[in-house]
N, C-alpha and C positions, 0 to 999 in steps of 0.2 A: 504494500500500500504506500501511499504518499507519505513521506516524512518531511515535516517542516524543518528543513536543514538549518535555517537561521536560528530558530528557537533551540533546536537540538544542539547545535554547535555552541550555543551560549552557556551550556552546562558543563560542569567538570566531570560528573560521574552519572551513572544510571543506578537507580534504586528499583529493583525488579521484584515483582510478586508473580511467581510462576503460576500457571493455570491450576495445576494440581499441587496441593500442598499437604497431601497425606504423608505419613511417615515412610511410605514404601514406594511411591510412584515417582520415578525420575523421568522427566519429559523435557526435551529441548524444543522450545517453541520459538515463535517469531520474537518473543520478548527478549530472551537471552541472545538469540541469533543477531538481532539488531546491534546489540552491544559488541558482540564478537566481530561482526563484519565492519561496523563503523568505527571500531577502535576506541571504545569507551571503557574505562575501569568501572567495575560494578560491585554492588552487594546484591545478593539474591535471596529472597525468601522462597524456598522450595522444600523438598523432602529433606529428611536428615541425610547428611553426607552428600548433598547436592554438589558441593564444590569438589569433594573427594572423587566422585564419579566423573565430573567434568574433567578433572585432571587425568583420570584413567583413560579418557578419550584423547588425551594429548594437549588439552588446553591448559593455560596457566592462569592463576588467580592473583589477587593483589594483597597478599598478607603484609607487604611492606607499607601499604597505605591504610588498610582496614584491619581491625581485630576480626578475624574470621572464625573465632571460637564458636560463633552461632551455628556453624555447620554441624557440630556434634550434639546439639541440644535436642532431646527427644520430644519435649513438650512443645506443641505448635505455637501456643501463645508466648511462651518464654523465648522461643526461637525468633518469632516475629519481633518481639521487643528488642532482642539483641541485634537483629539486623538493623532496626531503626536506630538503635544507639550507635552503631558503627557509622551510619550515615550522618547522624547528628554530630558526632565527634568531628567528622571530616568537615561538616558545614561550619563548625566553630573556628576553623583555622582562618588565618588571613588569606587574602587572594594570592599574595606572593607565595605563601607556604603551599597552598593548593596547587598552584602552577608548578612549583618545584617538584611536588609529589607526582603530578601528571607527567612531567618530563622524565622523572625517574623510572616510570613504568612504560615508557614508550616502546621499548623492545618487547615487552609482554603483549601490549596491544597489537603490535605488528605481527608477532608470532600467531596470536589468536586469529587475526584477520586472515593471514595467509592460510592457516589450517582450515578455517571455516569456508574459504573460497576454493579449496583444493578439491577438484572433481574426483580424484582417486580416493581421497579420504571420505568424501560424502557418499560414494557408492561402495565403499569397502564392505560394509556389513551385508549389503544386498548381494554383492558378488560372492561373499563367503557362504551365504545361505543357499544360493543357487548351486555353487560348487559342492557344498556338503550334501545337499539334497540329491544332486545328480550322482555323486559318488555312492551314496547310500542306496540309490536305486539301481546301481550297476551301469549307469549310462556313460560315465567317463572312464 
């Protein structure tokens, strides 16, 4: 969909509430994808270990900017409060400090962007499923 780039580019970070926030559902939606592709540092309210799973996919997160301890919290309300607290702490910094932190994580945002736009990465699980299914059926 259309992204109001002027407004979006006037922000330092993204605060994301993923669609599914149960303790067991890990889903990559357009919400996190936008941050990954457009190169924004983020805090995200999702399932427990959302950041951990994101890292398993090869993405990097922003522990040098935010307290990411919220990722381990089982209680949904407490996890949401901790995500908000991480964003509030960042918001309390001066504009100069915010910009320094954003500059510090530029390599991370570039890595995430490159990975999110990598066609081989995006289709890897689909290819694996097809290959494994074909092998199991004796086709390959």
